[in-house]
C-alpha positions in Angstrom: 9.4 15.1 6.3 10.7 14.1 2.9 8.8 11.6 0.9 9.2 8.0 1.7 10.8 7.4 -1.7 13.7 9.6 -0.9 14.0 8.4 2.7 14.0 4.8 1.7 16.6 5.4 -1.1 18.9 7.2 1.3 18.5 4.4 3.9 19.3 1.8 1.2 22.5 3.6 0.3 23.6 4.0 4.0 22.9 0.3 4.7 24.8 -1.0 1.6 27.8 1.3 2.1 29.3 0.9 -1.3 27.7 1.5 -4.7 26.0 -1.7 -6.1 24.4 -2.7 -9.3 20.6 -2.4 -8.7 18.3 -5.1 -10.0 14.7 -4.9 -11.0 13.5 -6.4 -7.7 15.6 -9.1 -6.1 13.5 -11.3 -4.0 13.1 -10.7 -0.3 16.7 -9.5 0.4 15.7 -5.8 0.7 16.8 -3.3 3.3 13.9 -2.7 5.7 11.7 0.4 5.4 13.0 3.4 7.3 11.0 4.1 10.5 8.1 6.6 9.9 4.8 7.6 11.4 3.0 5.8 8.6 4.0 3.1 6.2 3.8 3.4 3.3 3.4 7.1 2.8 1.4 6.7 -0.4 -1.6 4.4 -0.5 -4.9 4.0 -2.4 -8.4 3.3 -1.0 -8.7 -0.3 0.1 -5.0 -0.6 0.9 -3.8 -1.1 4.5 -1.4 1.3 6.1 0.3 1.0 9.4 0.8 3.8 12.0 3.5 3.9 14.6 3.6 6.2 17.7 4.8 6.0 21.3 1.3 6.6 22.6 -0.1 3.4 21.1 -1.0 0.7 23.7 -2.2 -2.8 22.8 -6.0 -3.0 23.0 -6.7 0.7 22.9 -9.4 1.9 20.5 -8.3 4.8 18.3 -10.2 7.0 16.0 -8.3 7.9 12.8 -9.5 10.9 10.7 -8.4 11.4 7.1 -8.7 15.1 6.1 -8.2 16.7 2.7 -9.7 20.2 2.6 -13.4 19.8 3.3 -13.3 16.1 2.7 -13.2 14.0 5.9 -13.4 10.2 6.5 -13.2 8.5 9.9 -12.1 5.0 10.8 -12.1 3.4 14.2 -9.9 0.4 15.1 -7.8 -1.2 17.9 -4.1 -1.3 18.5 -2.5 -4.7 17.9 0.9 -6.1 18.7 3.0 -6.9 15.6 6.6 -7.7 14.8 8.4 -4.6 13.6 9.2 -4.7 9.9 11.6 -1.8 10.2 13.9 -4.0 12.4 14.0 -7.5 10.8 17.3 -8.6 12.4 15.6 -9.2 15.8 12.1 -10.3 16.6 10.9 -7.0 18.1 7.2 -6.6 18.7 5.6 -3.2 19.0 2.0 -1.8 19.2 0.8 -0.9 15.7 -2.4 0.7 14.3 -3.3 -0.9 11.0 -6.0 0.9 9.0 -7.5 0.2 5.6 -7.6 3.5 3.6 -11.3 4.4 3.2 -12.8 5.8 0.0 -11.2 9.2 -0.2 -10.1 11.9 -2.7 -6.6 11.6 -3.9 -3.8 14.1 -2.9 -1.9 15.1 0.3 -3.9 13.9 3.3 -3.7 15.0 6.9 -4.3 12.3 9.4 -5.5 12.9 13.0 -5.4 9.9 15.4 -6.8 10.1 18.9 -7.7 7.9 21.8 -9.1 8.8 25.2 -5.9 10.3 26.6 -3.6 10.4 23.7 -3.3 11.7 20.1 -0.9 12.1 17.3 -0.8 13.8 13.9 0.5 12.8 10.5 0.9 16.0 8.4 -0.3 16.1 4.8 3.4 16.4 3.7 3.9 12.8 4.9 0.8 11.0 3.5 -0.7 11.0 0.0 -3.8 9.1 -1.2 -3.3 7.9 -4.7 -5.2 6.2 -7.5 -6.1 2.5 -7.5 -3.6 0.2 -9.3 -3.6 -0.7 -12.9 -3.8 -4.5 -12.8 -1.5 -6.3 -15.2 -1.2 -10.0 -16.1 1.5 -12.4 -17.3 0.8 -11.9 -21.0 1.8 -9.5 -23.7 -0.7 -6.7 -24.3 -1.5 -3.1 -24.2 -3.3 -1.3 -21.4 -5.0 2.1 -22.1 -6.6 3.8 -19.1 -8.5 6.9 -19.9 -8.7 9.6 -17.3 -6.6 7.8 -14.8 -6.8 9.9 -11.6 -4.1 9.7 -8.9 -2.4 11.9 -6.3 0.4 14.3 -6.4 2.2 14.7 -3.0 3.0 18.0 -1.3 6.5 18.0 -2.8 5.2 17.4 -6.4 5.8 13.7 -6.5 3.3 11.9 -8.8 2.3 8.3 -7.8 1.1 5.5 -10.1 0.4 2.0 -8.8 0.5 -1.4 -10.6 -1.2 -4.4 -9.2 -1.6 -8.1 -10.1 2.2 -8.7 -10.1 1.9 -11.6 -7.6 0.6 -13.6 -10.6 3.5 -12.4 -12.9 6.4 -14.8 -12.6 7.9 -14.6 -16.1 10.3 -11.9 -17.1 8.4 -8.9 -18.4 9.1 -5.6 -20.2 7.0 -2.6 -19.5 6.7 0.7 -21.4 4.6 3.5 -19.9 3.6 7.0 -21.1 1.1 9.7 -19.9 -0.7 11.4 -22.7 -2.1 14.9 -22.3 0.5 15.3 -19.5 3.9 16.6 -20.7 5.9 15.5 -17.7 9.7 15.4 -18.2 11.8 13.0 -16.1 15.5 13.2 -15.1 18.1 10.9 -13.6 16.9 9.7 -10.2 13.4 11.0 -10.9 11.6 7.6 -10.6 11.6 5.3 -7.6 9.6 2.1 -7.1 8.2 1.2 -3.7 6.0 -1.6 -2.6 2.8 -1.7 -0.5 4.8 -2.3 2.7 7.1 0.7 2.2 10.1 -1.2 0.9 12.4 0.6 -1.6 12.5 -1.7 -4.6 14.4 0.1 -7.4 15.1 3.5 -8.9 16.1 5.0 -12.2 19.8 5.9 -11.9 23.0 5.3 -13.9 23.4 2.0 -12.0 20.1 0.7 -13.2 20.6 1.4 -16.9 20.6 -2.3 -17.8 16.9 -2.6 -16.9 15.5 0.9 -16.4 15.5 3.7 -19.0 13.6 6.9 -19.8 12.9 7.8 -23.5 12.4 11.6 -24.0 9.2 12.6 -25.7 7.7 15.9 -26.7 4.5 17.7 -27.2 1.6 16.8 -24.9 3.0 13.3 -24.1 5.2 12.6 -21.1 8.6 11.0 -21.4 8.4 7.2 -21.8 9.4 5.0 -18.9 10.8 1.6 -19.9 11.4 -1.1 -17.3 12.6 -4.7 -17.5 11.4 -6.9 -14.6 13.5 -10.0 -14.4 12.2 -13.6 -13.9 10.3 -14.1 -10.7 9.8 -17.8 -11.3 12.1 -18.8 -8.4 10.4 -16.2 -6.1 7.0 -17.6 -7.0 8.1 -21.2 -6.4 9.7 -20.3 -3.0 6.5 -18.6 -1.8 4.1 -21.3 -2.7 2.4 -23.1 0.3 5.1 -25.5 1.6 7.9 -23.5 -0.2 11.0 -22.4 1.5 9.7 -18.9 1.8 6.0 -19.6 2.5 4.3 -16.5 3.9 3.2 -16.6 7.5 -0.7 -16.6 7.4 -0.7 -14.8 10.8 1.4 -11.9 9.5 2.0 -11.6 5.8 5.0 -9.3 6.4 7.0 -12.4 7.4 7.8 -15.9 6.1 7.0 -19.0 8.2 10.8 -19.3 8.9 10.8 -15.9 10.6 12.5 -13.9 7.9 11.0 -10.7 6.4 8.8 -11.0 3.3 9.0 -8.4 0.5 5.7 -8.3 -1.3 5.8 -7.6 -5.0 2.1 -7.9 -5.7 1.5 -4.2 -5.8 4.2 -1.6 -6.8 4.0 2.1 -6.5 6.0 4.4 -8.8 7.0 7.7 -7.2 7.8 10.1 -10.1 9.2 13.5 -9.8 9.8 15.8 -12.8 9.0 19.0 -14.4 6.6 20.3 -17.0 7.8 21.9 -20.2 7.7 25.4 -18.7 10.1 24.2 -15.9 7.6 24.1 -13.1 7.0 21.1 -10.8 3.6 19.5 -10.4 1.1 21.1 -8.1 0.0 19.0 -5.1 -3.5 17.5 -5.3 -5.1 15.4 -8.1 -3.7 14.6 -11.5 -5.6 13.2 -14.4 -4.2 11.8 -17.7 -4.5 9.0 -20.1 -2.1 6.2 -19.1 -0.7 3.9 -21.8 1.1 0.8 -20.7 2.7 -1.8 -23.0 3.6 -5.1 -21.4 5.4 -8.0 -23.0 7.0 -11.3 -21.9 10.7 -11.2 -22.5 13.4 -13.8 -22.4 16.0 -11.8 -20.6 17.3 -8.3 -20.1 20.0 -8.8 -22.7 17.3 -8.6 -25.3 15.9 -5.5 -23.6 19.3 -3.9 -23.5 19.8 -4.6 -27.2 16.5 -3.0 -28.0 17.5 0.1 -26.1 20.8 0.3 -28.0 19.1 -0.1 -31.3 16.5 2.5 -30.4 19.3 4.9 -29.4 21.2 4.4 -32.6 18.1 5.0 -34.7 17.6 8.5 -33.3 
């Protein structure tokens, strides 16, 4: 199976039909996640993931084993009936197995699920345990995380997560680099997912008004620049009593029955190559993460900065 980042991107293109101008997040009007054995396919310890399989029956008790080499963690839980997020057009309910990822080493992870008379397997190629999110706030400042450890998927995709964005409503600019990690990006090499498995955005020619990559050299990675537009209306709509108040019984949905896209935690799926042309090896990656965040008026200011920076080279 391909990574969820690529699957979701292809699903988005198929659903939209014609090329569109991507935006840096656009409320809850997002195409649903593509059906998969587990959503999302990249998650950190303490984050819930959902398993889907035809063998699941409501009320069954299942044992779920996370396995990475000699490391093993076991979780036991019961199957519940929940509305299917992958099909928001019709209230379709299906048995689901919701598990909180236990403390576990990062990297590709094989998952073995079993009940008394049934079992299923999620191969390591379809699930990656990643590092816990860097928590940001609605204020200008620099974040320096030394020895940030996260997972690299079986296909060489590096995952970095950002948290705290549910409290960020103002438009923000982000600039991120990895030091002691000379990763080079290319067009289409960065996709953004959320904790539910929704495809949020990607670096392409269509997203050049709010997404850019600045080449670097030496031991530092290329720099990723991202403008996140104002979420003030989104925040107001999702307040208690708002027109998009989240259903307390199932936070994947609003009280009015429409699907909710959660922006509190975002996951960057980054593919690229090292200076010698090789892709990243699956497993754990460690580097110093530098993140610059600043409140911005609008993306016109951001675009002007990009143009001035380009002309100065």
